[in-house]
Structure formats: C-alpha cells, structure tokens
C-alpha positions in Angstrom: -114.9 106.1 -2.0 -112.8 108.9 -3.5 -113.5 109.5 -7.2 -110.8 109.3 -9.8 -110.9 112.0 -12.5 -110.3 111.1 -16.1 -109.4 114.3 -17.9 -109.6 112.7 -21.3 -113.3 112.9 -21.4 -116.3 115.0 -20.2 -116.7 118.7 -19.7 -113.3 120.4 -19.6 -114.4 123.2 -17.3 -115.9 120.8 -14.8 -113.0 118.3 -15.0 -110.3 121.0 -14.5 -112.1 122.6 -11.6 -112.8 119.3 -9.8 -109.1 118.5 -10.3 -107.7 121.9 -9.4 -109.7 122.5 -6.2 -108.0 119.7 -4.2 -104.7 120.7 -5.7 -105.2 124.3 -4.6 -106.2 123.3 -1.0 -103.2 121.0 -1.0 -100.8 123.7 -2.1 -102.2 126.0 0.7 -101.4 123.3 3.3 -98.0 122.7 1.6 -97.3 126.4 2.1 -98.6 126.2 5.6 -95.7 124.0 6.5 -93.2 126.8 6.2 -95.7 129.4 7.2 -96.4 127.7 10.5 -92.7 127.3 11.1 -92.2 131.0 10.4 -95.1 132.1 12.6 -94.2 130.0 15.6 -90.5 130.9 15.3 -91.3 134.6 14.8 -93.7 134.8 17.7 -92.0 132.4 20.1 -88.3 133.2 19.5 -87.4 136.5 17.8 -87.5 138.5 14.6 -84.0 137.4 13.9 -85.0 133.7 14.2 -88.0 134.4 11.8 -85.6 136.0 9.3 -83.2 133.1 9.7 -85.9 130.6 8.7 -87.1 132.9 5.9 -83.8 133.4 4.2 -83.3 129.6 3.8 -86.1 129.6 1.2 -83.9 130.4 -1.8 -81.2 128.0 -0.6 -83.6 125.1 0.0 -85.3 125.8 -3.4 -82.0 125.2 -5.2 -81.8 121.6 -3.8 -85.4 120.8 -3.1 -86.5 122.4 -6.4 -84.4 119.8 -8.2 -86.1 117.0 -6.3 -89.6 118.5 -7.0 -88.9 119.0 -10.7 -87.5 115.5 -11.0 -90.6 113.9 -9.4 -92.9 116.0 -11.5 -91.1 114.8 -14.6 -91.2 111.1 -13.5 -95.0 111.4 -13.4 -95.4 112.7 -17.0 -94.9 109.2 -18.6 -97.3 107.7 -16.1 -100.0 110.3 -17.1 -99.4 109.6 -20.7 -99.6 105.8 -20.4 -102.7 106.2 -18.2 -104.3 108.3 -20.9 -103.4 105.5 -23.4 -105.0 102.9 -21.0 -101.7 100.9 -21.0 -101.7 99.4 -17.4 -98.5 97.4 -17.9 -96.5 100.4 -19.0 -98.0 102.5 -16.2 -96.6 100.0 -13.7 -93.2 99.8 -15.4 -93.0 103.6 -15.6 -93.8 103.9 -11.9 -91.2 101.3 -11.0 -88.6 103.1 -13.1 -89.4 106.4 -11.4 -89.1 104.9 -7.9 -85.6 103.7 -8.7 -84.5 107.1 -10.1 -86.1 108.9 -7.2 -84.4 106.7 -4.6 -81.0 107.3 -6.1 -81.6 111.1 -6.5 -82.9 111.4 -2.9 -79.7 109.9 -1.4 -77.5 112.0 -3.6 -79.3 115.2 -2.9 -79.2 114.6 0.9 -75.4 114.3 0.8 -75.1 117.4 -1.5 -77.5 119.4 0.6 -75.8 118.7 3.9 -72.4 119.4 2.4 -73.5 122.7 0.9 -75.6 124.0 3.8 -73.1 126.5 5.2 -71.5 127.5 1.9 -74.9 128.3 0.5 -75.7 130.7 3.4 -72.3 132.3 3.1 -72.9 132.7 -0.7 -76.2 134.5 0.1 -74.4 137.1 2.3 -76.6 136.0 5.2 -76.4 138.5 8.1 -74.4 137.3 11.1 -77.3 138.0 13.4 -79.5 135.4 11.7 -76.9 133.0 10.3 -77.0 130.3 13.1 -80.8 130.3 13.0 -80.7 129.7 9.3 -78.1 127.0 9.4 -79.8 125.0 12.1 -83.1 125.1 10.2 -81.5 124.3 6.8 -79.5 121.4 8.2 -82.7 119.7 9.5 -84.6 120.2 6.3 -81.7 118.8 4.1 -81.5 115.8 6.4 -85.0 114.8 5.4 -84.7 115.2 1.6 -85.3 111.5 1.1 -88.7 111.7 2.8 -89.6 114.8 0.7 -88.7 113.0 -2.5 -90.7 110.0 -1.4 -93.8 112.1 -0.8 -93.4 114.1 -4.0 -93.0 111.1 -6.4 -96.0 109.3 -5.0 -98.2 112.3 -4.8 -97.4 113.2 -8.5 -98.2 109.5 -9.4 -101.6 109.8 -7.7 -102.4 113.0 -9.6 -101.3 111.4 -12.9 -103.8 108.7 -12.2 -106.6 111.3 -11.7 -106.5 111.4 -7.9 -105.8 114.9 -6.6 -107.7 114.3 -3.3 -105.5 111.8 -1.5 -102.4 114.1 -1.6 -104.6 116.8 -0.1 -105.7 114.5 2.7 -102.0 113.6 3.3 -101.1 117.3 3.5 -103.9 118.2 5.9 -102.8 115.4 8.2 -99.1 116.4 7.9 -99.8 120.1 8.4 -101.7 119.4 11.7 -98.9 117.2 12.8 -96.3 119.8 11.9 -98.1 122.4 14.0 -98.2 120.1 17.0 -94.5 119.2 16.6 -93.5 122.8 16.2 -95.0 123.7 19.6 -93.4 120.5 21.1 -89.9 121.0 19.7 -89.7 124.8 20.0 -91.9 125.8 22.9 -91.4 122.7 25.1 -88.1 121.1 24.2 -86.4 124.4 23.3 -84.9 123.1 20.0 -85.0 126.5 18.3 -85.2 126.7 14.6 -83.8 123.2 14.2 -87.0 122.0 15.9 -89.1 123.7 13.2 -87.0 121.9 10.5 -87.3 118.5 12.1 -91.1 119.0 12.6 -91.4 119.5 8.8 -89.2 116.5 8.1 -91.4 114.2 10.3 -94.6 115.6 8.8 -93.2 114.9 5.2 -92.6 111.3 6.2 -96.1 110.9 7.4 -97.7 112.4 4.3 -95.5 110.1 2.2 -96.8 107.1 4.0 -100.4 108.2 3.7 -100.0 108.6 -0.1 -98.1 105.3 -0.4 -100.8 103.2 1.3 -103.5 105.0 -0.7 -101.7 104.3 -4.0 -101.5 100.6 -3.1 -105.1 100.2 -1.9 -107.0 102.4 -4.3 -105.2 101.3 -7.5 -104.9 97.5 -7.5 -104.4 97.5 -11.3 -101.3 99.6 -10.9 -99.7 97.7 -7.9 -96.0 97.4 -8.8 -94.7 93.8 -9.0 -91.1 92.7 -8.6 -90.8 92.0 -12.3 -91.7 95.6 -13.0 -88.4 96.6 -11.6 -86.6 94.9 -14.4 -85.7 98.2 -16.0 -85.8 98.6 -19.7 -83.2 100.9 -21.3 -85.7 102.7 -23.6 -88.1 103.5 -20.8 -85.3 104.6 -18.5 -83.8 106.9 -21.1 -87.2 108.3 -22.0 -88.1 109.0 -18.4 -84.7 110.7 -17.8 -85.2 112.7 -21.0 -88.3 114.2 -19.5 -87.5 114.4 -15.8 -83.9 115.6 -15.8 -84.6 118.8 -17.8 -87.5 119.5 -15.5 -85.3 119.0 -12.4 -82.7 121.3 -13.8 -85.3 123.9 -14.7 -86.6 123.9 -11.1 -83.1 124.1 -9.8 -82.3 126.9 -12.2 -85.2 128.9 -10.7 -83.7 128.2 -7.3 -80.4 129.7 -8.4 -82.3 132.9 -9.5 -84.0 133.1 -6.1 -80.6 132.8 -4.4 -79.2 135.7 -6.4 -82.3 137.6 -5.6 -81.9 136.8 -1.9 -78.3 137.9 -2.0 -79.3 141.2 -3.6 -81.8 141.7 -0.9 -79.3 141.0 1.9 -76.9 143.5 0.4 -79.5 146.3 0.8 -78.9 146.3 4.5 -81.4 147.9 6.9 -84.7 149.7 6.1 -84.1 153.5 6.6 -84.7 154.7 10.1 -85.0 151.2 11.5 -82.9 148.3 12.8 -84.9 145.8 10.6 -83.2 144.5 7.5 -84.8 144.4 4.0 -84.4 140.6 4.3 -87.1 140.6 6.9 -89.5 142.4 4.6 -88.5 140.1 1.7 -89.0 137.0 3.9 -92.5 138.1 5.0 -93.4 139.0 1.4 -92.2 135.6 0.3 -94.5 133.9 2.8 -97.5 135.8 1.5 -96.4 135.4 -2.1 -96.1 131.6 -1.5 -99.8 131.5 -0.6 -100.7 133.7 -3.5 -98.8 131.4 -5.8 -100.8 128.4 -4.7 -103.6 129.0 -7.2 -101.2 129.2 -10.2 -99.2 126.2 -9.0 -102.4 124.1 -8.8 -103.5 125.2 -12.2 -100.0 124.3 -13.6 -100.1 120.8 -12.1 -103.6 120.3 -13.5 -102.5 121.4 -16.9 -99.5 119.1 -16.9 -101.8 116.1 -16.0 -104.5 117.2 -18.5 -102.0 117.6 -21.4 -100.2 114.3 -20.5 -103.4 112.2 -20.3 -104.8 113.7 -23.5 -101.5 113.2 -25.3 -101.8 109.6 -24.4 -105.3 109.4 -25.7 -104.2 111.3 -28.9 -106.7 114.1 -28.6 -105.0 117.3 -29.7 -108.2 119.3 -30.1 -109.0 118.7 -26.4 -105.6 119.8 -25.4 -106.0 123.1 -27.3 -109.4 123.7 -25.7 -107.9 122.9 -22.3 -105.2 125.5 -22.8 -107.8 128.2 -23.5 -109.9 127.3 -20.6 -106.9 127.0 -18.3 -105.7 130.5 -19.3 -109.1 132.1 -18.7 -109.5 130.4 -15.4 -106.1 131.5 -14.2 -106.4 135.1 -15.3 -109.8 135.5 -13.6 -108.5 133.9 -10.4 -105.3 136.0 -10.0 -107.2 139.2 -10.6 -109.6 138.4 -7.8 -106.7 137.2 -5.6 -104.8 140.5 -6.1 -107.8 142.5 -5.2 -108.2 140.6 -1.9 -104.6 140.0 -0.7 -102.9 143.4 -1.4 -105.2 145.4 1.0 -104.7 142.7 3.6 -100.9 142.5 3.5 -100.3 144.8 6.5 -102.6 142.7 8.6 -101.1 139.4 7.5 -97.7 140.8 8.5 -98.8 140.7 12.1 -99.0 136.9 12.0 -95.3 136.6 11.4 -93.6 139.3 13.5 -94.7 140.7 16.9 -92.9 144.0 16.0 -95.3 146.4 14.3 -93.1 148.8 12.3 -94.7 151.1 9.7 -91.5 151.1 7.5 -91.4 147.3 7.5 -95.1 147.1 6.6 -94.7 149.7 3.8 -91.7 147.8 2.3 -93.6 144.6 2.3 -96.8 146.1 0.9 -94.8 147.7 -2.0 -93.3 144.3 -2.9 -96.7 142.6 -2.8 -98.5 145.3 -4.8 -96.0 145.1 -7.7 -95.7 141.3 -7.5 -99.4 140.5 -7.4 -100.2 143.3 -9.8 -98.1 141.4 -12.5 -99.4 137.9 -11.7 -101.1 137.7 -15.1 -97.6 137.2 -16.6 -96.8 134.4 -14.1 -100.2 132.7 -14.9 -99.3 132.5 -18.6 -95.9 131.2 -17.7 -97.1 128.4 -15.4 -100.1 127.4 -17.6 -98.2 127.0 -20.9 -94.9 125.7 -19.4 -96.8 123.0 -17.5 -98.7 122.0 -20.6 -95.5 121.6 -22.5 -94.1 119.5 -19.7 -97.2 117.2 -19.8 -96.6 116.8 -23.5 -93.0 115.7 -22.8 -91.3 118.8 -24.1 -89.3 119.4 -20.9 -86.2 120.5 -22.9 -88.0 123.5 -24.2 -89.2 124.4 -20.7 -85.7 124.0 -19.4 -84.5 126.5 -22.0 -87.2 128.9 -20.9 -86.1 128.3 -17.3 -82.5 129.2 -18.2 -83.8 132.5 -19.8 -85.8 133.2 -16.7 -82.7 132.7 -14.6 -80.6 135.0 -16.7 -83.3 137.7 -16.6 -84.0 137.3 -12.8 -80.2 137.6 -12.0 -79.8 140.6 -14.3 -82.9 142.3 -13.0 -82.2 141.6 -9.3 -78.6 142.8 -9.4 -79.1 145.8 -11.7 -82.5 147.0 -10.5 -81.4 146.6 -6.8 -78.2 148.5 -7.5 -79.8 151.4 -9.2 -83.3 151.4 -7.7 -82.8 149.9 -4.3 -85.8 148.1 -2.8 -88.2 149.5 -5.4 -86.0 148.2 -8.2 -85.8 144.8 -6.7 -89.5 144.6 -6.4 -89.7 144.6 -10.3 -87.2 141.8 -10.8 -89.7 139.0 -10.7 -92.2 140.6 -13.2 -89.3 141.3 -15.6 -88.2 137.7 -15.6 -91.8 136.5 -16.2 -92.3 138.9 -19.1 -89.2 137.8 -21.0 -90.0 134.1 -20.3 -93.5 134.6 -21.8 -92.0 136.2 -24.9 -90.0 133.0 -25.5 -92.5 130.5 -24.2 -95.6 131.4 -26.1 -94.1 131.2 -29.6 -92.5 127.9 -28.6 -95.9 126.5 -27.6 -97.6 127.8 -30.8 -94.8 126.1 -32.8 -95.3 122.8 -31.0 -99.0 122.8 -31.5 -98.5 123.4 -35.3 -96.1 120.4 -35.3 -98.6 118.3 -33.5 -101.4 119.3 -35.9 -99.3 117.9 -38.7 -98.6 114.8 -36.7 -102.3 114.2 -36.3 -102.7 114.3 -40.1 -99.8 111.9 -40.4 -101.2 109.6 -37.7 -98.0 109.8 -35.6 -99.4 112.1 -32.8 -99.3 110.6 -29.3 -97.0 107.6 -30.0 -95.4 106.5 -26.7 -92.1 104.6 -26.2 -92.5 101.6 -24.0 -89.1 99.8 -24.4 
C-alpha cells in the first residue's frame, strides 16, 4: 500500500525528499504531455505545425494558469486542517473546493473558447502557423473542465500527504497521450487538433485515477452529502486564499503572452527562413522540463508550510525553509551543468530541420535562463511557503510586480537588444520579485513569532 507522508513530524530532509521525488517525476510526465505533442507534430507534420503548437503556451497559460492557481489555493485549507488533525473540516473544505472548482471550470471553458482567436491575434501570431495554433488551442480549451477536475483532486491528495498517486495517474495519462497522438495525427490525420484532443482525453483519465484513489485510500475523508452544506465562513476563507493565487498564476500568463508577442515581432533569424518564435518554442519546451524540479519543490513547500501551520509548529516551518532553499540551489546548479551542453542535441527531438542559427539562438536563451535559475528557485520556494501559510494576497502582489517587470523587460530589452535582450527578460523579472518577496517573508515570520508568544499562531477558521 502507498505510504502517506506526514510532513509535521520526522526528519525534514527525508520527509521533503520523499515527498518531492514523486512530485518531480510527476512534473516531468506533466511536461511530457505538451512535449510529446510538439515532438510528434514537429516530426510528423511540419516545423510550422510545431511552432503553432508551441506559441499556444502563453495563451493557454493565461486561462489554464488561473485554473491551476485556483486549485492549488483550494488545497491550502485542506493541508492546514489535515495538519490540525481536524477530519470534519478537511471533508467540508474539500466539498467547498469541489463546488468552486466546478463553477470555475465551466466559466473558464466558455471564456477560453470565446477568446481563442482573439488571444492568438493579440500575440501577433504569424499567418503561416495561425491555423495550427487555433486548432490546437480550441481542443485544449474545450477540455478545461477535465483539467480542473484533475488539478483539484491531485492537489487534495498532496495536501493529505500522498504525492505518489498523482504520479501514477500522470504516467498512465502520458502513455495514453502518446498512443492517442499517433492515432489522431498519424492515422486519422486530425492535425494539431488531434494533439489537443489527445491531451484532453488523457487529462480526463488521470482525473478519474486520482478520484478513485482519493475515495479508496482515504475513507476518513470521504465527502458526504451533508458536507456540501456550504458554510459562509469557510467559503469566504477558501476564496480569500484561492482567488489571489488564481489571479497570480493568470498574471504570470499575461506576462508570458507579452513576451511571446515580443518574440513574434522579432521576425526571422538572420540568414534563415525560421522565425525566432520557433527558437523560443523549442527553448520553452526544454525550459519546461528544467522547471520541473523547482515546481516540485514549490508544491512540497506549500504542503509542508500548510501542514505545519495547522500543527502550529513555526520552528519546523523555519527549518523547512532553510532546507528547501539549500536543496533547490544545489539541484538547479547540477541541472544547468547537464542541460545547457545538451541543448543542441535535445533540439533534434522537436524539429527535423538541423539549422545552426536556430540551434545557436536556442542555446543562447537556455544558457542565460538556466544560468539564473537560482533566482527562480528562491522565488518558487518562498512564494509557495507563503501560499501554504495562507498569505496568498502577498504572493499575488509579488506576481503583479513580476508581471510589470516581465512586460517592461520583454518589450524594452527586445526592442533595444533583439533576441539577446529578450533572453534576459525572465531573469530580470525573477530578480525584482525576489527583492520584494524575501523581505515580505521575513516580516511574516516575525509576525508569526509574536503570535506564537501570544498563543494565536495557527488558528484556523472553520465556519
């Protein structure tokens, strides 16, 4: 039987590692969704089709980012009540989250489908790749409800100490996605829309795996009909945490859209008929895999902080922050040393055309991006910890600052420095965000220290 991890006790190093490893593998398989789509599209159809799928990343992150942030926020009260060993409140919190997620999923589906073409036009998407991008994005947005369904249940499982089941669900879904990609694209000739529908069906299957596991493995937390009798205080508290996180993720998506638009405006790589958007798309796929480590650590820190807030153990939270920081910095240093030299070879997975200028542009982006990953590690670790503590409004403010800096850097640096300037836009936004985030975290810890003395630290609202 899969072991549940209680992060409120035991060795912190061991607990975090055991919790992070399944998350990391799961994030890799999550990235494999879009990666497999891109590889099969790029190798089976054309470089234009690959670019069409790639340029949808920023547009989809605007809508899907809101959904992911919302679901992450819905799980924070669950982790806190779990840490406090309050089974009744865990069930009520989960029921509240399911209702909110269902409403959000339906609304986002309508918004996504209505905004599909306008978003691509806003991004200055090249005419050669526009139809490929629109077909793919339409399919992805049609399945938003399934994506929300998976996200909320997987975050609930992690809040309860189970990071393995979401991994198993992702492995199954990834394998299914690969098979469906070949069926829809190579056999049924559905083009990029086939890649999108393969992802949607795979998301539905992963959601079902997580749902049945949640029901079977956690009998104490099986939601009953009476748990859906929503209480105003719990609803407001849940929205207070989840909505700022949703907006924060969506804000990041807006920044990525502006960045994508700036890339599209650069046109073609000198001496080639390949656009900078192709290099940016390929770099984004590699960067997505590189980001898996930091994302896993961030999720673990949010759960760790939430559970220990519920158990009222501030000293353990402080120790966890130090350990998480060290673990993250060591990991990204090793990762940069491995991935940067391999970038030209990884490129060959995506595009059959072997162009030195394209490889050089992609390598430049990855060298600068990964070389500054220490800044991103601090951002993810501390921001996630604040989210787990319920301070999502602070993280939303930091997200807004990151947005402003990303937009400014992308537009100005791309205008004056071209591709080289744009490569520095991400690190600039991370640096400014860290300058704001770290003092905010220190302030919160000082406030919590005083609350420990007053005996008010870790009090949770249940009605």
